[in-house]
N, C-alpha and C positions, 0 to 999 in steps of 0.2 A: 504493500501499499504504500506511495508514493505521500510525502510530508506537503502541508501548506504550513509556511512559517512565517506568522504576521509578528513585526515589530513595529511596537508603539510605544516610544519611550517617555511618550508624553502620558501614559495612559500611567494616573498614580491613583485613581478612586474610582467608586463607580458613578461620579456625579458630572454633569458636563457630556459632551457627544464623545470621546474616544470610547466610552466602553461599548455603547450600543453602536459604534459603526465597528469594532472589534467581534464583537456576539455576530450578529448580521453577516458579516463575510465569514468568518472560521465557520458558523452554523451550516451555513450554504455549503461550504466545503466539507465539511461531515456530512452531510447527506450526499454529497454526490462522491465519496469514497476516497476522501483523502483526510489524511491523519493531522487532528490539527494538534499546533504548537503556535503557542503565545509568548513573547517575550515583549515586559514590561518595564517601567521605570522601578527603581528597587523600593521606592515608597509606598507601592503598591501591597494592600494587607489583606484583599480581601478573596483570596484564593477559594474559600467556601464557596461563593457565589457564583462560582463559573462551573459548566459540566466538569463531573469529575474522569474524565476521560482523556479532556485535553492536559496537554504539558503545557504547565504554565513554567516560567524561569524570570522571577523580579529582579533583574541585574542592572539595568541600566542607572547611571549617577543623573543624568541629566534629561531636559525636556527639550523636545524641539526649538520649542520658544524661547531667544535670548535677545537681550537689548543687543548685543556683537554682530547679530544677522545682515544680510544686507537688502531683506525682501521688506515690504509694504509693513509687515506685522509689527516690525520693529522700530517704526516710526510712530509718535503718538502726532495726535492731532492738536497744529499749534506751532509746531517744533518751528523754530527757527530757520531760514535759510542761512548757508553758511556764507561769510563778508566776502564781499566781492571787490573789497578797498584790498591796498598794500599792507598788510600786518608790519607791525612793530616787532623788534627782535625781543622781545620780552612776549608778545603774543605769538611768534612765533616757534619760540622755545617750548611753550605751553600746548602749541596744536602737534608739534613733535612726541613731547612726552604722551598728549593722550593718544596719538597713533600708535606708538613705541606700545603702550600698555592696553590697547583696542586687540592688535594683534598678538599681543600675547594671548590673550584671552583667547581669541578667535582659534590659536594654535591647541590652545589648553581644551577646548572643549570638543575640538576634531580627534584629539588624541584619545581622549577620553572615550567617545563614542567606537573608534576603531578597536581600544582594548576591550570594550564590553560586546562587540562584537565576536571578537577573538574567543572569549568566554564562552559565549553563547553557542558556538560552533567548535568549541570544545565536547559541550554536553549532547549535543544537536549534529550528529553526523551526516553531512548532505551525500544524497546517491543518483545518480543519474535520472531525471523525470522529478526530482524535487521541485519546489516552487517558495520563492522567498520575497512578502512584498513589506516593504516599508511604508506604513501607510500614511506618514506625514513626515517629510524631509526637508529642511533645509539644505545651503551651500554647503554649510560647515558639516552637517553630517555624511552629506556625499565627499568631502573631503576624508572623513574619517575612514568611512566603506570602503572607498575606494583603494586609501593606504594600506587597508587591511586586507581587503582581496587582492593588489599587486603582491603584498608579501607572502601570503600563504598560500595563494592557488586553490583556494576552496571553492566548492560549487563551479567548476569550469563547464560540467554540463547540466547545469542549472538554470533555470532563468529567473531573473531578480528585477524586481518591479520595485520601482521609487514614484512617489507621489508627492508633489508640491503644492500646497493648498495657498501661497500666498502672494501676490505679485510682487513685481520687478518696479512697475513704472505706479505716479499717483497719476489719477485723471483717467479720460479716453485717448483713444489712439489720436488725434490730434496734437496731444498736449506731450506725446510721446518725445517728441525732436528734441523736445529742451530738455531731456533728462539723458540724455549720452553719458554723462559720467557714473551715473551709477548703474546703468546697465553695461557699461565698460566694465566696471569693477566686478559685478557679476558674472558676465563673461569669461574674463580673465579666473576667476575662483573657479568657475564651472570648468575650463579649459584644463585648468591646473590638474584638478580632480582627475578627468579623465586619462589625462597622461600618463598618471601613475596607476590607473587602474589596471586590472589582469586581464585575462581573455573570457572572463565571465560574460554571459551575454545580458545587457542592461535594457531595461526597457522604461520609458520616460512617462511620467502622467501631471495631470492637473487636473482639478473639480468642475471648471466651467470653461467654456469655448475660448471666453474672452482672456481668461489666463492661458490658456493654452496658447494661444494666440500672441500673448507677450513672451514666453518662452521659445517657442519659434523664432521670433525677430533675434533671439540670441544667436543663432546658427550653431549650434553646438552640438546640437543632439535632436533626432527627430522627436516630438511629445503628441501623444493624444491626451482624448479628455476621458475621465472616468466617470459613472454616474455615482451619484451620492447615496449610498443605500441609507434607508429609515425602519427602524424595528418596526416589527410586526404588531407591538402593542399601541402606534400611533396608528387608529382606524376609526370611522366615524360610530360614535356612540347611538343607540338605539334612538331612534325620536321621541322625545318627550323625557329619557330617562333620567330619573333623578330632579327633573325642574318643577317646582312649586307652579301652578299657573301664575301667581303675579311676581316669581322670581325675576331678579334683575338680570336684563343682557350681560354678558362678563367680558367686558374689552379685556384681552391679554398683552402684557407686554412682560415676554418672557426671555431667560438667558442672562448673561451678565452683564451687568447695567454700566459697561463701558460709556465713555465718553463720546465715544463717535455712533452709539446707539440709541440717540435724541434723546433720553429720559429728561433734557430741560425744556421740551416741549409740554412738556404733560402740567404744567400749570396752566399754558396758555389754552388747553383741550376743556381743562376741568371748568374755568369763569366763562368760556364759550357755550360750553354746553351745560350749565349748572341749572339753568332754570328750567330747561323741556327733558333733560333724562338723569343727571346726577342729584337735585335736591328733591323730586318725588321719586326717587332710588329704583328707577326705571333701567340705569345701567349701572357697572360697578367697575372701577378697575383693578384688575389683577394683576401685581406686580412682583416680578421676583427681584429682590436686592440685599446684598449685604451692608449697602452704605448707610450706616446711621442718620447721618446729616441729611442724606436724600430723602431718606423716610421722614422725618422729622418736621422738613421745610413742605411737603404734601399732608402731613398731616394738621399743620398750622394751617395752610390754608383751607381748606377743607372744613378747620373749623370757624375759621374766618365770615368764610362763606356762607356757612348756617347759621352765624350769630348774625351776618349782616341782614340775610333772609327773615329772621325771627323779628329782628328790629323791623322791618319794615313792612309786617305782616299787621293787618286790624288788631286790637287788643279782644280778646275773649273777652264776655261778660263773666266776672266772679262767680264761682260757684260754690254752696258750703262742702265746707271739708266731710270726706267722708271715709269708711275704714277701706285699705288697701282689697280690692279683690284675691281673691286665693288663684295661689299660681297656676292651677289647671285652668281659669278664668281669662286669664289674661291674654291679651293680642301681644304676637311673636314681635318682638323687635323688628324695627327696619332694618335690612342689611346695611353692613356699612358701604359706604363710599367708594373706599381703598380696603382691598384684600390682600394683605402682604404674604408672601409664601418664600419659604429659605432658600438659598443661593448656596450650590448647587443642592441637590435632592435626587435620591437613588432613584433609579428610571422608573419603576413603578408607579412612585410619588408624583412624578413628573409628567408622566405621561396620563396619569389621572386628571392633572391640572389642565395639560394642554388638553386633552380630548374633550373635557367640560368647558370651553371656552367657547363665545359665541362669534366673535371677531379678534382676528390677532393684527395687533398694532404694532409695526415693524418701522419704528421712526428713523432709519440707520440713515446716516450719511451719506448720500447716494455718489461724490466722490470717491469717497474710501471704499464704499462696498460696490461700485461699478463690476469689477470682476470678479468678486468675493461670490463664495457660495455660503448659504446660512441654512444650516440644519433645522434650524427653527422654522423657518416658513417651508421646508419641505418635508417636515413634522405636520405642519397645520394642513396643508395641502393634502396631506394623505388622511387626515384627522376630519376631514370634511368641516373646516374653519373658513369661511371669507377672511380675507387678508386687507390691512392697506399697506402699500409698500412704496420707497420710493419708486419714482420714475427714470427713466434712462439708466439700464442696466441690465445685469443678469437676474436681478431680484424680479422689476417690473416684467422680464421675459418669459418668467415662470407662467405669469396668467395672462400675458397680453393677447398672445396668439386667441388663445378662447375667448377673449373680451371683443375682438375684433371678429370674430366668425358671430359670435352674441350680434354684435351691430352689423356685421352684414344682413341677417335676418330683418332687423327692423328695417334697413334700407330697402328689403324686398320686396316685406310688407308694404311701406310708403309706397313703391309703383304699384304694386298690384291693386293700392287705394288709388291712384292718378295721382298723386303726391309726386313728381319727378323733380329732382334736385337742380336747382338752376345755376348756372356759374356766378359766382362771389362777385359784386361788383369791384372795380377798382377801389373804390375807399371803404371797402370791404365793410358798409353797411346793408342791414339786411330790414327792410320793413316789414314789421308783425301781422299778420291778418288777425282777426278778432278769436280769441280762445286757443290763440296758440299757445302750445305749453312746451315744447322742446324744440331747438334748433341742432341738427343733424348735418354732420360737416362732414367732408370726403376731400380726400387730396390725393396727389400723385407723389411717388418719392421720384427723386430726380436720380438719374443712371450715374452721374457722375458726383452723386454726394459720397462722401468720405465716411468710411466705416466709423463709428462713435459720434456722426452727427445726428440730432436731435430737432425735433420740431417745436417751438414752445407757440401755442396757442392762446390768446386771449380773448375772451366774450365779456364785453362788456355792454349791459342793458339799461336802458332810460326809462322810466316810467313815466306813465301820464301827470301824474303829481308828486311832488315829494322828492325827497334824495335819491340816489342811484347808490344801489349796491355796488360794493368792490368786485372787479372783474372777476370771472373766475377762470382757473386757469388749468391747461394741460398741456402736458410734455408726452409725443409720440416717437415711435422712432419706426423703421421701416419694417414691411411684412417681406415673406419669400413669392416668388414669382410674381414680383411687380403688383400685389394686388393691391387695391384700395385702400389707403389708411383712411379710420374712420375715428369719430371724438362725438359725444353729446354732451349738449346741453341743456341744464334745465332753463327755464325762461320763467321771472315772477309773474304775478297776477300784473296783470294793468301796464306790461311792457309794450311801450309802441315802437321801439327798434332798438336791434342789436348790432355792434360795431365788432368786427373781427381784425382783430391784428395778428403777424406772424413773423416770426425771426428765429433764427438759428440760436437753440437754448441757451448752448455753455460757449461757442464759437464766435467768433469776429464777422465770417463769410455771409454768405447768401443762405436763407431758409433753403432746407434739402428739401422742400418739395414743394409743389405748386398747383396750378390746376385745381385752384379748390370750388367747389361746389356744396349749398346748401340747401336743404330740405325744411321747411316747420313741421311742425306734429302738434295734430289737435291734441295728442295724451302725453303722459309723461310717466314714459316708461324706467324701468331701475336703468341705472347709466352703464353697467358692466354687469360682469356673469361672476366669474371667482372671488372679485374683487375690485379694485379699484388703486390706481397709480398717484403717489404726493409729487405735485411739479414745484411746491413750495410749501414750507412752514405755515404760512398763512389758511393755506389750504385745509389743512387736518381737520378743524371741526367742522368744515361744509362736507369733506366725504365720510367723515364718521358719521354724520348726521344720516346722508345716505343711505349706508350700510345698516345703520340702526331701524330704520323706515322701512327698509325693505328686505329685512332678515330674511323673512322665511324665503324669498325669490334666491338669496344670495347661498343661504345655505343649502337647498335644493341644486340649485349649480355647481356645487362645489362638492357635494355628496355624491354625484352623478360622475364628477370627474376623480374622486379620491381613489376609486378601484385603478384605472389604468397607472393613475401616479405611482401609487404604490409598487404596482409589476415592473414601471419603468425603471424606482429607485430601490430595488431587493436586491438581497446578497449576490443572487442569481446572476442580475446582471454587472455586477461588479466581477463576478467570478468570467463571463461573456467578455468582457470589456480585455480583460488582462490576458485571455486565450486559452484559458484553464478548461479543462474538459467537466465538461459537467453536467454528463451522463456516466453511464458503467464504462469498464475498461479501466487501463490504467495509462499511465503517461501523462501529457499534454499535446494538446493538438493547436 
């Protein structure tokens, strides 16, 4: 029986995504006739939670994450760029010292990874047809692994699969040309690693197409994209399971509350939706955080909003005091606005928390997450939870094609009803007809538009009386096979006209799409299917209100999508992506 050796030196406990990733892949390998071997961080102490038949080695000294790596995970939001001026002697000396210290730390990390690999394969002898998969790799891990392989010659007749999770560049493709220095450093480090490696067959992967494109730009090795597996616990709950008829809709912000995950936007969301959703306890925020100050600030805001609402309400007529009712006769206390969960949670508890959500709120920084995979997002889609995600990147791409197909259906219905779309006037102004409730826009993507360009569309409405509301904003990207790109705007009652403006979302060039057409609809269908994408932080309350008001529609759409999503993100699909045997027999194909 061939071995499937999965190395994840960042796996320290059962919290987070490293454990379900390893479990999903190794369980699939075991079902397909492989002998599972798992190598983890030396801090891992939950061996009893893993299947007894697996051989587990807790011996790696360091995780893959380090501030000394060259990938974007090591850079924090707001890091100051390097000075472009001429440094003085003292500053130059400090820079040399920092560089010397950093290179020393980098060599140490690579050396320790090489040492721990040697220890692992002293215990686990490899034979022809065995497979080794390093689930999370940095360029420092690659340096250590290649040094070990070059010296030992172990596994020359095996396949070694290495997966990179974090980017080289910040931003989108048009931004990459200005980041040649960082790319050169990464190219040099990886080329050095490959020169010292032995004859072993190395295969390289990333978790998203955008990341794969970044690493291919280096030109050091061929890279492919692997699907990201989702544990089988993340499946839609039974309709109505555990829900009281008057239970609030649970809006979940889950995972590590790092700065780039947008938790700073939550006060704005609470204030804007307070009257309609949070004050009457029709909605509840479900949060994972280990930051005490963050939690206390949100609790203080909710208390202040509650106090302000109580102070502004009419005073009730005093009534005579009476004895308290017995506990059995008292009405249940209203659900709290904020429901905090620990981070990290054991997998089963985390799965219950996520599957019990009604809406997933992913307020991630769209630039930092342009190319990054999100396990939380995939878990929500597999669990049938509608989502709000940042526009213009990998996260939006997970829902946008299904959303576009839904809008194609609305366009077809409009044509069948005799509501043909007309070309948008040059000034972008659309006079509205009486009773018009929605505006459906369609555009054609320009063939010459570069990868990483997106179209920003603003819809400003003018009512017959009163002040105009803020413009609604949408950011859309290209579709396959030159299909039209669409978006839907809600028209407030009494709208006299709407004015559409477009521009390139993040670049200075011309808009990447044109030939806009508009159709006025007499009804107000939901704006999407699986969820919605966030073009700006100011849009979050409007979009969240849309999801909550049409929750039955979004829930039904996502649940219909959940099974194919889970199939596409299974451990078996990872094995297939690795070229591993996924049926009977021995060896690999």
